[in-house]
C-alpha positions as CSV (number, residue, x, y, z in Angstrom):
1,M,5.5,233.2,278.3
2,R,4.0,230.7,276.3
3,H,1.9,227.8,277.8
4,P,1.1,224.4,276.2
5,V,-2.2,223.9,274.8
6,S,-3.9,220.6,275.2
7,G,-5.4,219.0,272.2
8,N,-5.6,216.1,269.3
9,V,-3.1,216.5,266.8
10,E,-3.2,214.2,263.3
11,T,-0.1,213.0,262.6
12,P,0.5,211.0,259.1
13,E,0.5,207.2,259.1
14,K,3.5,205.1,257.7
15,P,2.5,202.1,255.6
16,Q,2.4,199.1,257.2
17,S,4.3,195.7,255.9
18,L,2.1,192.8,255.0
19,S,4.2,190.4,257.6
20,G,3.1,193.1,260.5
21,S,6.7,192.9,261.5
22,G,9.0,195.4,261.2
23,M,9.5,197.9,258.7
24,D,9.4,197.1,254.5
25,R,10.6,199.2,251.5
26,A,10.7,199.1,247.6
27,V,13.4,197.4,245.8
28,V,14.4,199.5,243.0
29,P,16.4,196.8,240.1
30,S,19.7,197.7,239.0
31,A,20.3,199.1,235.2
32,R,22.2,196.2,234.3
33,K,19.8,193.3,235.4
34,V,17.5,195.4,233.5
35,F,19.8,194.8,230.6
36,L,20.1,191.8,230.9
37,R,16.8,190.9,231.1
38,R,15.4,192.7,228.0
39,A,18.8,190.9,226.2
40,V,17.9,187.5,227.2
41,R,13.7,188.6,226.1
42,Y,14.3,189.7,223.1
43,G,17.9,188.6,221.8
44,S,16.7,184.8,222.5
45,P,14.4,185.0,219.7
46,V,17.1,186.7,217.3
47,A,19.6,184.2,218.0
48,V,17.4,181.1,217.5
49,V,16.4,182.4,213.6
50,L,20.3,183.3,213.1
51,L,21.5,179.6,213.9
52,I,18.7,177.9,211.9
53,W,19.6,180.2,209.0
54,G,23.2,179.9,209.2
55,G,22.9,176.0,209.7
56,W,20.3,176.0,206.4
57,H,23.4,177.7,204.9
58,L,26.1,175.7,206.1
59,A,24.3,172.3,205.8
60,P,25.6,170.5,202.4
61,A,22.9,170.5,199.6
62,S,20.1,167.3,199.1
63,G,21.9,164.9,196.7
64,S,25.5,166.6,197.1
65,L,28.7,164.6,198.3
66,S,31.2,166.0,200.4
67,V,34.9,164.8,199.3
68,R,38.0,165.4,200.8
69,R,40.5,168.0,199.2
70,D,43.2,165.5,198.6
71,Q,40.7,163.4,197.1
72,I,40.3,166.2,193.9
73,S,42.0,166.3,191.0
74,I,41.6,169.8,189.2
75,A,42.8,170.0,185.4
76,T,42.0,172.4,182.6
77,V,38.4,170.9,180.8
78,Q,39.0,169.8,177.2
79,S,37.3,167.9,174.6
80,A,37.6,164.0,174.6
81,P,35.7,160.8,174.0
82,F,33.8,159.3,176.9
83,L,35.3,156.1,178.1
84,D,33.1,154.0,180.2
85,Y,35.3,151.3,182.2
86,L,33.5,148.3,183.2
87,P,35.7,146.4,185.9
88,L,35.3,142.4,185.3
89,R,36.5,139.2,187.0
90,A,37.2,136.5,184.3
91,T,38.5,133.1,184.3
92,V,41.1,131.8,181.8
93,A,39.8,129.1,179.3
94,P,41.7,127.0,176.3
95,L,41.6,129.3,173.5
96,H,40.1,126.5,171.3
97,V,38.0,123.2,172.6
98,T,37.0,120.4,170.4
99,F,34.7,117.7,172.0
100,I,35.1,114.2,171.5
101,N,31.8,112.4,171.0
102,A,31.4,108.4,170.2
103,V,29.9,107.9,166.8
104,Q,29.1,103.9,167.6
105,G,27.7,102.6,170.7
106,G,29.3,99.8,172.0
107,E,31.4,98.7,175.5
108,V,34.7,99.8,176.7
109,T,37.4,96.9,176.2
110,E,40.4,99.3,176.9
111,A,41.3,102.8,177.7
112,V,44.5,103.7,176.1
113,A,45.0,107.7,176.9
114,K,44.9,109.3,180.3
115,D,43.0,112.4,181.0
116,G,45.2,115.7,180.9
117,A,47.8,114.1,178.4
118,L,49.6,115.2,175.8
119,V,47.8,113.5,172.3
120,K,48.8,114.2,168.5
121,K,45.9,113.7,165.5
122,D,44.9,109.9,165.2
123,D,46.5,109.1,168.6
124,V,44.1,106.2,170.1
125,L,42.2,107.1,172.9
126,A,40.2,103.8,173.6
127,R,38.8,100.9,171.9
128,L,35.3,99.6,172.2
129,S,33.4,96.4,171.1
130,N,30.1,95.7,169.5
131,P,29.1,92.1,168.3
132,Q,26.0,93.0,166.9
133,L,27.7,96.2,164.7
134,Q,30.1,93.7,163.3
135,L,27.6,91.0,162.2
136,D,25.3,93.6,160.5
137,V,28.7,95.1,158.9
138,T,29.5,91.7,157.6
139,S,25.8,91.2,156.3
140,R,26.1,94.8,154.9
141,E,29.5,94.3,153.1
142,A,28.2,91.1,151.1
143,S,25.1,92.8,150.1
144,I,27.4,95.9,148.7
145,A,29.9,93.6,147.2
146,S,26.6,91.5,145.3
147,Q,25.5,94.9,144.1
148,L,29.3,95.5,142.9
149,G,29.2,92.5,140.8
150,A,25.8,93.1,139.0
151,V,27.4,96.3,138.3
152,S,30.1,95.1,136.7
153,A,28.0,92.6,135.0
154,Q,26.3,95.7,133.4
155,R,29.4,97.2,132.5
156,L,30.8,94.0,130.7
157,T,27.4,93.4,129.0
158,L,27.8,97.0,127.6
159,Q,31.2,96.4,126.3
160,Q,30.2,93.1,124.5
161,T,27.5,95.0,122.7
162,R,30.1,97.4,121.6
163,T,32.4,95.1,120.6
164,T,29.7,93.0,118.5
165,E,28.6,96.4,116.9
166,E,32.0,97.3,115.9
167,T,32.5,93.7,114.4
168,Q,29.5,94.1,112.5
169,L,30.7,97.1,111.2
170,A,33.9,96.1,110.3
171,E,32.4,93.1,108.2
172,A,30.2,95.4,106.3
173,R,33.1,97.6,105.6
174,Y,35.1,94.6,104.0
175,N,31.9,93.5,102.2
176,L,31.1,96.7,100.8
177,L,34.8,96.7,99.8
178,K,34.9,93.2,97.9
179,A,31.7,94.0,95.9
180,R,33.0,97.3,94.5
181,H,36.4,95.7,93.7
182,E,34.5,92.8,92.0
183,L,32.1,95.4,90.6
184,S,35.3,97.2,89.2
185,I,36.4,94.0,87.5
186,R,32.9,92.8,86.2
187,E,33.1,96.5,84.4
188,Q,36.0,96.3,82.7
189,L,35.4,92.6,81.5
190,R,32.3,94.3,80.3
191,Q,34.0,96.8,78.2
192,Q,36.0,94.0,76.4
193,G,32.7,92.1,75.9
194,F,33.4,89.5,78.0
195,E,30.6,90.3,80.7
196,S,26.6,91.3,80.0
197,D,25.3,94.4,81.5
198,A,22.8,91.9,83.5
199,N,25.3,90.1,84.9
200,V,27.0,93.2,86.2
201,Q,24.0,94.9,87.1
202,S,23.8,92.2,89.9
203,Y,27.6,93.0,91.3
204,S,26.0,96.8,91.1
205,D,23.0,95.6,93.5
206,E,25.3,93.8,95.7
207,A,27.6,96.6,96.0
208,E,24.7,98.9,96.7
209,Y,23.3,96.8,99.2
210,Y,26.5,96.3,101.4
211,A,27.0,100.3,101.3
212,Q,23.4,100.9,102.2
213,R,24.1,98.1,105.4
214,L,27.1,99.9,106.4
215,K,25.1,103.3,106.5
216,R,22.2,101.7,108.6
217,L,24.9,99.9,110.9
218,D,26.7,103.5,111.4
219,A,23.6,105.2,112.6
220,A,22.6,102.2,114.9
221,R,26.0,102.5,116.2
222,A,25.8,106.3,116.7
223,Q,22.7,105.7,118.5
224,D,24.1,102.7,120.6
225,L,26.9,105.2,122.0
226,Q,24.9,108.1,122.9
227,V,22.7,105.2,124.9
228,A,25.8,103.6,126.2
229,D,27.7,106.7,127.2
230,R,24.6,107.7,129.8
231,Q,24.3,103.9,130.8
232,E,28.1,104.0,131.3
233,K,27.8,107.2,133.6
234,E,24.8,105.6,135.4
235,I,26.7,102.1,135.9
236,D,30.2,104.2,137.1
237,Q,27.8,106.5,139.4
238,E,26.0,103.3,140.8
239,G,29.8,101.7,141.3
240,Q,31.1,105.0,143.2
241,R,27.9,105.1,145.3
242,L,28.2,101.5,146.5
243,R,32.1,101.7,147.0
244,S,31.3,104.7,148.9
245,N,28.7,102.6,151.1
246,L,31.2,99.9,151.5
247,E,33.6,102.5,153.0
248,V,31.1,103.9,155.4
249,V,30.1,100.4,156.3
250,E,33.8,99.5,157.2
251,S,34.6,102.7,158.6
252,S,31.5,102.0,161.3
253,L,34.0,99.2,162.4
254,G,36.6,101.8,162.8
255,A,34.8,103.9,165.0
256,L,34.8,101.4,167.6
257,T,38.5,102.6,167.9
258,L,38.2,106.2,169.3
259,R,40.9,108.4,167.8
260,A,42.3,112.2,168.9
261,P,40.6,114.5,165.9
262,L,43.8,116.6,166.3
263,D,46.6,118.0,168.4
264,G,46.3,119.1,172.1
265,R,45.4,118.3,175.8
266,L,42.8,115.7,176.6
267,T,40.8,116.7,179.2
268,N,37.0,115.4,180.8
269,F,38.2,112.2,179.8
270,D,37.5,109.2,182.4
271,L,36.3,106.3,180.5
272,Q,36.7,102.6,182.3
273,P,36.8,99.2,181.0
274,G,33.5,97.5,180.7
275,Q,32.0,101.0,180.6
276,S,28.8,100.9,178.0
277,L,28.3,103.9,175.8
278,K,25.7,105.1,173.1
279,A,26.2,106.2,169.8
280,G,26.6,110.3,170.7
281,D,27.7,110.4,174.1
282,R,30.7,112.8,174.8
283,I,33.8,111.3,176.1
284,G,36.0,114.0,176.0
285,Q,37.5,117.1,174.8
286,I,40.9,118.3,173.5
287,D,42.0,121.7,174.7
288,S,44.2,124.2,172.4
289,E,47.7,123.8,174.2
290,G,49.5,127.0,175.1
291,Q,46.5,129.4,174.1
292,Y,44.5,131.1,175.8
293,R,41.2,133.5,176.4
294,L,39.3,135.0,179.0
295,D,35.8,134.2,179.7
296,A,33.6,136.9,181.6
297,D,30.4,137.0,183.0
298,I,28.8,140.4,182.6
299,D,25.7,141.7,183.8
300,E,22.3,142.0,181.1
301,F,22.7,145.7,181.7
302,Y,25.8,145.9,179.2
303,L,24.4,143.5,176.7
304,G,23.5,146.5,173.9
305,R,26.9,148.2,175.1
306,V,29.5,145.2,174.6
307,A,30.7,144.2,171.0
308,T,33.2,142.3,169.3
309,G,36.2,144.3,168.2
310,E,36.0,146.4,171.6
311,R,39.0,147.1,173.8
312,A,40.3,145.7,176.9
313,Q,42.8,145.4,179.2
314,A,43.8,142.5,181.7
315,D,45.8,143.2,184.9
316,I,47.5,140.2,186.4
317,G,49.8,141.2,189.2
318,D,51.3,144.2,188.2
319,V,51.4,143.4,184.7
320,K,48.9,145.0,181.9
321,I,47.9,143.4,179.1
322,P,45.9,144.7,175.9
323,L,42.7,142.3,175.3
324,T,39.9,142.2,172.2
325,V,36.3,141.1,172.6
326,T,36.1,138.2,170.0
327,R,32.6,136.9,171.4
328,V,29.8,137.9,172.9
329,H,26.8,135.4,173.8
330,P,23.8,136.7,173.9
331,Q,21.9,134.3,176.0
332,V,21.3,135.7,179.5
333,T,21.5,133.4,182.6
334,N,20.8,134.7,186.1
335,G,21.1,137.9,185.0
336,Q,24.3,137.4,183.2
337,F,26.0,137.1,179.7
338,R,28.9,135.9,179.0
339,A,31.9,137.4,176.8
340,E,35.4,135.8,175.4
341,L,38.4,138.2,175.3
342,T,41.7,137.1,173.6
343,F,45.0,138.2,174.2
344,D,46.5,140.9,171.8
345,T,49.6,138.8,171.7
346,P,50.2,134.9,171.9
347,R,50.4,133.9,175.4
348,H,51.9,130.4,176.1
349,R,51.2,131.2,179.8
350,A,48.1,131.9,181.6
């Protein structure tokens, strides 16, 4: 029979919870959570690196341009001249422009033509008056007329001198002929014994005198002719100069009537009766009718690349018209220079 034994028995103690209430136990995470935690911890840096690498490769390079596919033309590469097209905006202008200036100053008494009218050459455009000019012209005409009279007197004197010399030559020839005829008769009489040698000698001396006189007159006339020819040319030149001066003087009065220098359309003509003009004032211009050109202002960057003879094309509506550069103005204004272009075929309508 077994009897109970009294005494102290030691038993192992269980861990106490920190809260002191109830019993606690260790929580073991699941494998799935452990995997997710490790994937987030180590995969995030890798993902960031991949995103940066992909963005760097997919982004367009510096200086590149993205173009839509429908805007791209594909063709075979071939060698050809490089054509540099320069789009411009041009204005229509008359092909030829002739300016009209007042030759003489004066007051407008009548404006005959109207601005924009078609005129013919020598048509009267306006009339001026200048009383002072009229007085000056009258005085100069009188002076020139007096000088022309003096020139005529010189020509008359020269002609009279020439006539006198010819008369003297004619008389000398006649006297020589008569002396030789008389000498011939006396020599015949001497042979017959009717004349002495001394008497015949006197006739021979007379004939010799007229022969020498005629010779001297011929030589003097030859020299006088040379001088007279030179004087005559000078007189003719002086007369011609005076007559030209007279025409100029008379034309100065004619310049008070303003006329069209050629056919065309009169523009910028706005003279009014009573208006005062000075010599050289511009009163208008005449534009070529039915002939036009294009004036284009181009940036100065292209000044060395635009030259006469280059080809161009004008787009007027749906029509394309060939042009040629005919003139380049080298002057640069506000950073631009002007080029003139003409139509390859005559254009009667701009």
